[in-house]
NUGUFI-955365 format. One record per residue (C-alpha): residue number from 0; residue in one letter; x, y, z. Coordinates in steps of 0.5 Angstrom, whole numbers, plus 2048, in hexadecimal, padded with zeros to 3 digits. Each point is the difference from the previous one (the first is absolute). Layout:
# NUGUFI-955365
+------+------+-----+-----+-----+
! resi ! resn !   x !   y !   z !
+------+------+-----+-----+-----+
!  NUM !    a !   X !   Y !   Z !
...
+------+------+-----+-----+-----+
***
This chain:
# NUGUFI-955365
+------+------+-----+-----+-----+
! resi ! resn !   x !   y !   z !
+------+------+-----+-----+-----+
!    0 !    x ! 95C ! 8A2 ! 8ED !
!    1 !    x ! 7FD ! 803 ! 7FA !
!    2 !    x ! 7FA ! 7FC ! 7FC !
!    3 !    x ! 804 ! 7FF ! 7FA !
!    4 !    x ! 805 ! 7FD ! 804 !
!    5 !    x ! 7FB ! 7FC ! 804 !
!    6 !    x ! 7FD ! 7FD ! 7FA !
!    7 !    x ! 806 ! 7FE ! 7FD !
!    8 !    x ! 803 ! 7FD ! 806 !
!    9 !    x ! 7FA ! 7FC ! 801 !
!   10 !    x ! 800 ! 7FE ! 7F8 !
!   11 !    x ! 807 ! 7FE ! 800 !
!   12 !    x ! 7FF ! 7FC ! 807 !
!   13 !    x ! 7FA ! 7FC ! 7FD !
!   14 !    x ! 803 ! 7FF ! 7F9 !
!   15 !    x ! 807 ! 7FD ! 804 !
!   16 !    x ! 7FC ! 7FC ! 804 !
!   17 !    x ! 7FC ! 7FD ! 7FB !
!   18 !    x ! 805 ! 7FE ! 7FB !
!   19 !    x ! 804 ! 7FD ! 806 !
!   20 !    x ! 7FA ! 7FC ! 802 !
!   21 !    x ! 7FE ! 7FE ! 7F8 !
!   22 !    x ! 808 ! 7FD ! 7FF !
!   23 !    x ! 7FF ! 7FC ! 806 !
!   24 !    x ! 7F9 ! 7FD ! 7FE !
!   25 !    x ! 7FF ! 7F9 ! 7FC !
!   26 !    x ! 7FD ! 800 ! 7F9 !
!   27 !    x ! 7FA ! 7FD ! 803 !
!   28 !    x ! 7FF ! 805 ! 806 !
!   29 !    x ! 801 ! 806 ! 7FB !
!   30 !    x ! 7FA ! 7FD ! 7FC !
!   31 !    x ! 7FC ! 800 ! 806 !
!   32 !    x ! 802 ! 806 ! 803 !
!   33 !    x ! 7FF ! 807 ! 7FD !
!   34 !    x ! 802 ! 806 ! 804 !
!   35 !    x ! 7FF ! 807 ! 7FD !
!   36 !    x ! 800 ! 807 ! 803 !
!   37 !    x ! 7FF ! 808 ! 7FE !
!   38 !    x ! 801 ! 807 ! 803 !
!   39 !    x ! 7FC ! 806 ! 7FE !
!   40 !    x ! 802 ! 807 ! 802 !
!   41 !    x ! 7FB ! 806 ! 7FF !
!   42 !    x ! 800 ! 808 ! 800 !
!   43 !    x ! 7FA ! 803 ! 802 !
!   44 !    x ! 7FE ! 807 ! 7FF !
!   45 !    x ! 7F9 ! 803 ! 802 !
!   46 !    x ! 7FE ! 807 ! 7FF !
!   47 !    x ! 7FC ! 800 ! 807 !
!   48 !    x ! 7FF ! 7FA ! 806 !
!   49 !    x ! 804 ! 7FA ! 801 !
!   50 !    x ! 801 ! 7FA ! 7FC !
!   51 !    x ! 805 ! 7FB ! 802 !
!   52 !    x ! 804 ! 804 ! 804 !
!   53 !    x ! 801 ! 808 ! 800 !
!   54 !    x ! 7FE ! 800 ! 7F9 !
!   55 !    x ! 7FE ! 808 ! 800 !
!   56 !    x ! 808 ! 801 ! 800 !
!   57 !    x ! 802 ! 7F9 ! 7FC !
!   58 !    x ! 800 ! 7FA ! 803 !
!   59 !    x ! 804 ! 7FA ! 7FF !
!   60 !    x ! 7FD ! 7FC ! 806 !
!   61 !    x ! 7FD ! 7FB ! 7FB !
!   62 !    x ! 805 ! 7FA ! 800 !
!   63 !    x ! 7FE ! 7F8 ! 7FF !
!   64 !    x ! 805 ! 7FB ! 800 !
!   65 !    x ! 7FE ! 7F8 ! 7FF !
!   66 !    x ! 802 ! 7F9 ! 800 !
!   67 !    x ! 7FC ! 7FB ! 7FE !
!   68 !    x ! 801 ! 7F8 ! 7FF !
!   69 !    x ! 7FC ! 7FA ! 7FE !
!   70 !    x ! 802 ! 7F9 ! 801 !
!   71 !    x ! 7FC ! 7F9 ! 7FE !
!   72 !    x ! 803 ! 7FB ! 804 !
!   73 !    x ! 7FA ! 7FB ! 7FD !
!   74 !    x ! 7FC ! 800 ! 7FA !
!   75 !    x ! 7FA ! 803 ! 803 !
!   76 !    x ! 803 ! 804 ! 806 !
!   77 !    x ! 803 ! 807 ! 7FF !
!   78 !    x ! 803 ! 804 ! 805 !
!   79 !    x ! 800 ! 808 ! 7FF !
!   80 !    x ! 801 ! 806 ! 804 !
!   81 !    x ! 803 ! 807 ! 7FF !
!   82 !    x ! 803 ! 805 ! 805 !
!   83 !    x ! 7FF ! 807 ! 7FF !
!   84 !    x ! 804 ! 807 ! 803 !
!   85 !    x ! 7FB ! 805 ! 7FE !
!   86 !    x ! 801 ! 808 ! 802 !
!   87 !    x ! 7FA ! 804 ! 7FF !
!   88 !    x ! 800 ! 806 ! 803 !
!   89 !    x ! 7FD ! 800 ! 807 !
!   90 !    x ! 7FC ! 7FA ! 7FE !
!   91 !    x ! 806 ! 7FB ! 800 !
!   92 !    x ! 807 ! 801 ! 803 !
!   93 !    x ! 804 ! 7FA ! 7FB !
!   94 !    x ! 800 ! 7FB ! 806 !
!   95 !    x ! 800 ! 7F9 ! 7FC !
!   96 !    x ! 7FA ! 7FC ! 800 !
!   97 !    x ! 7FD ! 7FA ! 7FD !
!   98 !    x ! 7FB ! 802 ! 7FB !
!   99 !    x ! 7FE ! 7F9 ! 7FF !
!  100 !    x ! 802 ! 7F9 ! 801 !
!  101 !    x ! 7FC ! 7FA ! 7FE !
!  102 !    x ! 800 ! 7F8 ! 7FF !
!  103 !    x ! 7FB ! 7FF ! 7F9 !
!  104 !    x ! 7FE ! 7F9 ! 800 !
!  105 !    x ! 7FD ! 7FE ! 7F9 !
!  106 !    x ! 7FA ! 7FB ! 802 !
!  107 !    x ! 7FE ! 7FE ! 7F9 !
!  108 !    x ! 802 ! 802 ! 7F9 !
!  109 !    x ! 7FE ! 7FE ! 7F9 !
!  110 !    x ! 800 ! 804 ! 7F9 !
!  111 !    x ! 7F9 ! 802 ! 802 !
!  112 !    x ! 800 ! 801 ! 808 !
!  113 !    x ! 804 ! 802 ! 805 !
!  114 !    x ! 7FF ! 801 ! 808 !
!  115 !    x ! 805 ! 801 ! 806 !
!  116 !    x ! 801 ! 802 ! 807 !
!  117 !    x ! 805 ! 806 ! 802 !
!  118 !    x ! 802 ! 801 ! 807 !
!  119 !    x ! 804 ! 806 ! 803 !
!  120 !    x ! 800 ! 807 ! 7FF !
!  121 !    x ! 7FC ! 801 ! 7FA !
!  122 !    x ! 7FF ! 805 ! 7FB !
!  123 !    x ! 7F9 ! 803 ! 800 !
!  124 !    x ! 7FC ! 7FE ! 7F9 !
!  125 !    x ! 7FD ! 807 ! 800 !
!  126 !    x ! 800 ! 804 ! 7F9 !
!  127 !    x ! 804 ! 7FF ! 7FA !
!  128 !    x ! 807 ! 803 ! 803 !
!  129 !    x ! 800 ! 7FE ! 808 !
!  130 !    x ! 803 ! 7FA ! 7FF !
!  131 !    x ! 806 ! 803 ! 7FC !
!  132 !    x ! 800 ! 807 ! 804 !
!  133 !    x ! 806 ! 7FE ! 803 !
!  134 !    x ! 804 ! 800 ! 7FA !
!  135 !    x ! 801 ! 807 ! 7FC !
!  136 !    x ! 801 ! 7FD ! 7F9 !
!  137 !    x ! 7F9 ! 7FD ! 801 !
!  138 !    x ! 7FD ! 807 ! 801 !
!  139 !    x ! 7FC ! 804 ! 7FB !
!  140 !    x ! 804 ! 806 ! 803 !
!  141 !    x ! 804 ! 802 ! 806 !
!  142 !    x ! 7FA ! 800 ! 804 !
!  143 !    x ! 7FA ! 7FB ! 7FF !
!  144 !    x ! 7F9 ! 804 ! 800 !
!  145 !    x ! 7FF ! 802 ! 807 !
!  146 !    x ! 7F9 ! 801 ! 800 !
!  147 !    x ! 800 ! 7F8 ! 800 !
!  148 !    x ! 807 ! 7FE ! 802 !
!  149 !    x ! 801 ! 804 ! 806 !
!  150 !    x ! 807 ! 800 ! 802 !
!  151 !    x ! 7FF ! 803 ! 807 !
!  152 !    x ! 7FD ! 7FA ! 802 !
!  153 !    x ! 805 ! 7FC ! 7FB !
!  154 !    x ! 801 ! 7FA ! 805 !
!  155 !    x ! 7F9 ! 7FF ! 802 !
!  156 !    x ! 7FE ! 7FF ! 7F8 !
!  157 !    x ! 806 ! 7FC ! 7FE !
!  158 !    x ! 800 ! 7FA ! 804 !
!  159 !    x ! 7FD ! 7FB ! 805 !
!  160 !    x ! 803 ! 7FB ! 805 !
!  161 !    x ! 7FC ! 7FA ! 7FF !
!  162 !    x ! 7FD ! 7FB ! 7FB !
!  163 !    x ! 7FE ! 800 ! 7F9 !
!  164 !    x ! 7FC ! 7FB ! 7FB !
!  165 !    x ! 801 ! 802 ! 7F8 !
!  166 !    x ! 7FD ! 7FC ! 7FA !
!  167 !    x ! 7FF ! 802 ! 7F9 !
!  168 !    x ! 7FC ! 7FD ! 7FA !
!  169 !    x ! 803 ! 800 ! 7F9 !
!  170 !    x ! 7FA ! 800 ! 7FA !
!  171 !    x ! 800 ! 802 ! 7F9 !
!  172 !    x ! 7FD ! 807 ! 801 !
!  173 !    x ! 805 ! 802 ! 806 !
!  174 !    x ! 803 ! 7FE ! 807 !
!  175 !    x ! 7FC ! 801 ! 806 !
!  176 !    x ! 804 ! 800 ! 807 !
!  177 !    x ! 7FE ! 801 ! 807 !
!  178 !    x ! 804 ! 802 ! 806 !
!  179 !    x ! 7FD ! 7FF ! 808 !
!  180 !    x ! 805 ! 802 ! 806 !
!  181 !    x ! 7FF ! 800 ! 807 !
!  182 !    x ! 804 ! 803 ! 805 !
!  183 !    x ! 803 ! 806 ! 804 !
!  184 !    x ! 801 ! 807 ! 7FD !
!  185 !    x ! 807 ! 803 ! 801 !
!  186 !    x ! 7FF ! 807 ! 803 !
!  187 !    x ! 805 ! 805 ! 802 !
!  188 !    x ! 800 ! 807 ! 802 !
!  189 !    x ! 7FE ! 803 ! 7FA !
!  190 !    x ! 7F9 ! 7FC ! 800 !
!  191 !    x ! 7FE ! 804 ! 807 !
!  192 !    x ! 802 ! 807 ! 7FD !
!  193 !    x ! 7FC ! 7FE ! 7FA !
!  194 !    x ! 7F9 ! 7FE ! 804 !
!  195 !    x ! 801 ! 804 ! 806 !
!  196 !    x ! 803 ! 806 ! 7FD !
!  197 !    x ! 806 ! 800 ! 805 !
!  198 !    x ! 804 ! 7FC ! 804 !
!  199 !    x ! 7FD ! 7FF ! 807 !
!  200 !    x ! 803 ! 7FC ! 806 !
!  201 !    x ! 7FF ! 7F9 ! 7FF !
!  202 !    x ! 7FF ! 7FB ! 7FA !
!  203 !    x ! 7FC ! 7FF ! 7FA !
!  204 !    x ! 800 ! 7F8 ! 7FF !
!  205 !    x ! 7FC ! 7FB ! 7FC !
!  206 !    x ! 7FA ! 7FE ! 804 !
!  207 !    x ! 7FF ! 7F9 ! 7FD !
!  208 !    x ! 802 ! 7FD ! 7F9 !
!  209 !    x ! 7FE ! 803 ! 7FA !
!  210 !    x ! 7FD ! 7FD ! 7F9 !
!  211 !    x ! 802 ! 802 ! 7F9 !
!  212 !    x ! 7FE ! 7FD ! 7FA !
!  213 !    x ! 801 ! 802 ! 7F8 !
!  214 !    x ! 7FD ! 7FD ! 7FA !
!  215 !    x ! 803 ! 801 ! 7F9 !
!  216 !    x ! 7FE ! 7FF ! 7F9 !
!  217 !    x ! 806 ! 800 ! 7FB !
!  218 !    x ! 7FF ! 7FF ! 7F8 !
!  219 !    x ! 805 ! 7FC ! 7FC !
!  220 !    x ! 806 ! 804 ! 800 !
!  221 !    x ! 7FE ! 804 ! 806 !
!  222 !    x ! 7FE ! 806 ! 7FB !
!  223 !    x ! 7FA ! 801 ! 805 !
!  224 !    x ! 800 ! 7FF ! 807 !
!  225 !    x ! 7FA ! 801 ! 804 !
!  226 !    x ! 800 ! 7FF ! 808 !
!  227 !    x ! 7FC ! 801 ! 807 !
!  228 !    x ! 804 ! 800 ! 806 !
!  229 !    x ! 7FF ! 802 ! 807 !
!  230 !    x ! 802 ! 800 ! 808 !
!  231 !    x ! 7FC ! 800 ! 806 !
!  232 !    x ! 804 ! 801 ! 807 !
!  233 !    x ! 7FF ! 804 ! 807 !
!  234 !    x ! 805 ! 804 ! 803 !
!  235 !    x ! 800 ! 801 ! 808 !
!  236 !    x ! 803 ! 806 ! 804 !
!  237 !    x ! 804 ! 7FE ! 806 !
!  238 !    x ! 800 ! 806 ! 804 !
!  239 !    x ! 806 ! 802 ! 805 !
!  240 !    x ! 7FC ! 802 ! 806 !
!  241 !    x ! 806 ! 803 ! 803 !
!  242 !    x ! 800 ! 806 ! 7FB !
!  243 !    x ! 7FC ! 806 ! 802 !
!  244 !    x ! 7FC ! 7FF ! 7FA !
!  245 !    x ! 7FE ! 7FA ! 7FC !
!  246 !    x ! 7FA ! 7FE ! 7FC !
!  247 !    x ! 7FC ! 7FA ! 802 !
!  248 !    x ! 801 ! 7F8 ! 7FE !
!  249 !    x ! 7FC ! 802 ! 7FA !
!  250 !    x ! 800 ! 7FC ! 7F9 !
!  251 !    x ! 801 ! 802 ! 7F9 !
!  252 !    x ! 7FC ! 7FB ! 7FB !
!  253 !    x ! 803 ! 800 ! 7F9 !
!  254 !    x ! 7FD ! 7FD ! 7FA !
!  255 !    x ! 804 ! 801 ! 7FA !
!  256 !    x ! 7FF ! 7FE ! 7F8 !
!  257 !    x ! 802 ! 802 ! 7F9 !
!  258 !    x ! 7FD ! 7FF ! 7FA !
!  259 !    x ! 805 ! 7FF ! 7FA !
!  260 !    x ! 801 ! 800 ! 7F9 !
!  261 !    x ! 805 ! 800 ! 7FB !
!  262 !    x ! 801 ! 800 ! 7F8 !
!  263 !    x ! 807 ! 7FF ! 7FD !
!  264 !    x ! 802 ! 800 ! 7F9 !
!  265 !    x ! 807 ! 800 ! 7FD !
!  266 !    x ! 802 ! 807 ! 801 !
!  267 !    x ! 7FB ! 803 ! 805 !
!  268 !    x ! 7FC ! 7FE ! 806 !
!  269 !    x ! 7FA ! 803 ! 803 !
!  270 !    x ! 7FE ! 7FF ! 808 !
!  271 !    x ! 7FB ! 802 ! 804 !
!  272 !    x ! 7FE ! 7FE ! 808 !
!  273 !    x ! 7FB ! 802 ! 805 !
!  274 !    x ! 801 ! 7FF ! 807 !
!  275 !    x ! 7FB ! 801 ! 806 !
!  276 !    x ! 801 ! 800 ! 807 !
!  277 !    x ! 7FB ! 800 ! 805 !
!  278 !    x ! 802 ! 802 ! 807 !
!  279 !    x ! 7FD ! 7FF ! 807 !
!  280 !    x ! 803 ! 803 ! 807 !
!  281 !    x ! 7FD ! 7FE ! 806 !
!  282 !    x ! 801 ! 801 ! 808 !
!  283 !    x ! 806 ! 804 ! 7FF !
!  284 !    x ! 7FC ! 806 ! 805 !
!  285 !    x ! 800 ! 807 ! 7FE !
!  286 !    x ! 805 ! 800 ! 7FB !
!  287 !    x ! 800 ! 7FD ! 7FB !
!  288 !    x ! 7F9 ! 7FF ! 801 !
!  289 !    x ! 7FC ! 7FA ! 7FD !
!  290 !    x ! 7FE ! 801 ! 7F9 !
!  291 !    x ! 800 ! 7FC ! 7F9 !
!  292 !    x ! 802 ! 803 ! 7F9 !
!  293 !    x ! 802 ! 7FD ! 7FA !
!  294 !    x ! 807 ! 802 ! 7FD !
!  295 !    x ! 800 ! 7FF ! 7F8 !
!  296 !    x ! 805 ! 801 ! 7FB !
!  297 !    x ! 801 ! 7FF ! 7F8 !
!  298 !    x ! 805 ! 801 ! 7FB !
!  299 !    x ! 801 ! 7FF ! 7F8 !
!  300 !    x ! 807 ! 7FF ! 7FD !
!  301 !    x ! 803 ! 800 ! 7F9 !
!  302 !    x ! 807 ! 7FD ! 7FE !
!  303 !    x ! 803 ! 801 ! 7FA !
!  304 !    x ! 806 ! 7FC ! 7FD !
!  305 !    x ! 802 ! 804 ! 7FA !
!  306 !    x ! 807 ! 7FD ! 800 !
!  307 !    x ! 802 ! 7F9 ! 804 !
!  308 !    x ! 804 ! 804 ! 805 !
!  309 !    x ! 7FC ! 806 ! 801 !
!  310 !    x ! 7F9 ! 800 ! 804 !
!  311 !    x ! 7FB ! 806 ! 800 !
!  312 !    x ! 7FB ! 801 ! 806 !
!  313 !    x ! 7F9 ! 804 ! 801 !
!  314 !    x ! 7FC ! 7FF ! 806 !
!  315 !    x ! 7FA ! 803 ! 803 !
!  316 !    x ! 7FE ! 7FF ! 807 !
!  317 !    x ! 7FB ! 802 ! 805 !
!  318 !    x ! 7FF ! 7FE ! 808 !
!  319 !    x ! 7FB ! 802 ! 805 !
!  320 !    x ! 801 ! 7FF ! 808 !
!  321 !    x ! 7F8 ! 800 ! 800 !
!  322 !    x ! 7FC ! 7FF ! 7F9 !
!  323 !    x ! 7FA ! 803 ! 804 !
!  324 !    x ! 804 ! 806 ! 801 !
!  325 !    x ! 805 ! 800 ! 7F9 !
!  326 !    x ! 802 ! 808 ! 801 !
!  327 !    x ! 801 ! 7FF ! 808 !
!  328 !    x ! 7FB ! 806 ! 801 !
!  329 !    x ! 7FC ! 7FD ! 805 !
!  330 !    x ! 806 ! 7FE ! 804 !
!  331 !    x ! 803 ! 807 ! 800 !
!  332 !    x ! 7FA ! 803 ! 802 !
!  333 !    x ! 7FF ! 7FA ! 806 !
!  334 !    x ! 807 ! 802 ! 803 !
!  335 !    x ! 7FF ! 807 ! 7FF !
!  336 !    x ! 806 ! 800 ! 7FB !
!  337 !    x ! 805 ! 7FC ! 804 !
!  338 !    x ! 800 ! 7FB ! 7FA !
!  339 !    x ! 800 ! 804 ! 7FA !
!  340 !    x ! 7FC ! 7FD ! 7FA !
!  341 !    x ! 805 ! 7FE ! 7FB !
!  342 !    x ! 804 ! 7FB ! 805 !
!  343 !    x ! 7FA ! 7FB ! 7FF !
!  344 !    x ! 801 ! 800 ! 7F8 !
!  345 !    x ! 805 ! 7FF ! 7FB !
!  346 !    x ! 800 ! 801 ! 7F8 !
!  347 !    x ! 806 ! 7FF ! 7FD !
!  348 !    x ! 802 ! 800 ! 7F8 !
!  349 !    x ! 807 ! 7FD ! 7FF !
!  350 !    x ! 805 ! 7FE ! 7FA !
!  351 !    x ! 806 ! 7FC ! 800 !
!  352 !    x ! 806 ! 7FD ! 7FC !
!  353 !    x ! 804 ! 7FA ! 801 !
!  354 !    x ! 806 ! 7FE ! 7FD !
!  355 !    x ! 803 ! 7F9 ! 800 !
!  356 !    x ! 808 ! 802 ! 7FF !
!  357 !    x ! 802 ! 7F9 ! 801 !
!  358 !    x ! 7FC ! 7F9 ! 802 !
!  359 !    x ! 803 ! 802 ! 807 !
!  360 !    x ! 7FF ! 808 ! 800 !
!  361 !    x ! 7FA ! 804 ! 800 !
!  362 !    x ! 7FF ! 808 ! 801 !
!  363 !    x ! 7F9 ! 803 ! 800 !
!  364 !    x ! 7FD ! 807 ! 801 !
!  365 !    x ! 7F9 ! 802 ! 802 !
!  366 !    x ! 7FC ! 806 ! 801 !
!  367 !    x ! 7FA ! 801 ! 804 !
!  368 !    x ! 7FB ! 806 ! 801 !
!  369 !    x ! 7FC ! 7FF ! 806 !
!  370 !    x ! 7F9 ! 803 ! 803 !
!  371 !    x ! 7FF ! 7FE ! 807 !
!  372 !    x ! 805 ! 7FC ! 805 !
!  373 !    x ! 7FC ! 7FA ! 802 !
!  374 !    x ! 805 ! 7FB ! 7FE !
!  375 !    x ! 806 ! 804 ! 804 !
!  376 !    x ! 802 ! 7FC ! 807 !
!  377 !    x ! 7FE ! 804 ! 806 !
!  378 !    x ! 806 ! 7FE ! 803 !
!  379 !    x ! 804 ! 804 ! 7FB !
!  380 !    x ! 7FB ! 806 ! 800 !
!  381 !    x ! 7FE ! 800 ! 807 !
!  382 !    x ! 7FD ! 807 ! 7FF !
!  383 !    x ! 7FA ! 800 ! 7FC !
!  384 !    x ! 800 ! 808 ! 800 !
!  385 !    x ! 806 ! 800 ! 7FC !
!  386 !    x ! 7FF ! 7FC ! 7FA !
!  387 !    x ! 7FF ! 803 ! 7FA !
!  388 !    x ! 7F9 ! 7FE ! 7FB !
!  389 !    x ! 804 ! 800 ! 7FA !
!  390 !    x ! 807 ! 7FE ! 7FF !
!  391 !    x ! 805 ! 7FC ! 7FB !
!  392 !    x ! 804 ! 7FA ! 801 !
!  393 !    x ! 806 ! 7FF ! 7FB !
!  394 !    x ! 804 ! 7F9 ! 801 !
!  395 !    x ! 806 ! 7FD ! 7FD !
!  396 !    x ! 802 ! 7F9 ! 802 !
!  397 !    x ! 806 ! 7FB ! 7FE !
!  398 !    x ! 7FF ! 7F9 ! 801 !
!  399 !    x ! 805 ! 7FA ! 800 !
!  400 !    x ! 7FF ! 7F9 ! 800 !
!  401 !    x ! 804 ! 7F9 ! 7FF !
+------+------+-----+-----+-----+
***
């Protein structure tokens, strides 16, 4: 079945099922229950390297189909969740999975104060975009800035299975909001490929629970947003001892934090974020050896809305696997050229245009000029010697929502 046929049949099935369900609902239940969904299909072309499928030819392997619902059975209890089918080249095969599923209990509410508790698979409160990254209409481009919001470890960054407390205080000068979250990280095979550079026999799993926190200030009308957010977690590798070779039962320690700033005017928005990620590998044996590095990334982005349906975007971003070796020359020398220096950094300039055709349909186009391949998935690009340092990416995306 072709991709357009698959997408069309899926949308028709969703639409028919929801229409039938809605007609059977009582008026009170319709008021408490909300059901929404979306579907997105992209075409990606790169001059070299692979990005979400065989893009060096032209890839149609980036597809997202999501269905989400929220239900308020009691005034202070909200139930919400989303199921997503996501194809992303070699990183995701389209198998439906639970993106988030939570119960939100409001413990205290007044005009000036609000506090509550969330339980379930919770969105991680990281940066400006992570909590809405699974909905294409909320993106400032087809892809989020990759040096901060890594798609190669999307599930690890997106959500945590656990419990979270939140609170907010409203004052005449603005709103102050705090989130605390504790639970198990969501780990898949892409995480192992990213932090161990390959898929060894065995499993990389959470080692204990992770902690996440965010603190946000928002001015009246939310023109200015300032935030600091972060996560602390450990991952332990459980080797397959029956395999010919496997690393030892080592641990990867991750400290990930983002500083965020955004200012919005009537027709334009300026955004900047910086992410730091101290990493430590321990007890794996000869490979990967014990070491500590600090990954970092930052971007500056401007969007302009000259007409209500049209948005233009300009973005520049830089990311480094090791801030002490920003050009990768030390790593290349220490491995006798086995690791090319340009695989350890990315410098990306990009432009984009978005057109909201109707409230339900949106189309966008992005172009990026890359130097370096730090953002690429090693699962899709397994031979670093075949990567090109300078490359271009052109993306087109069509999105539908209801």
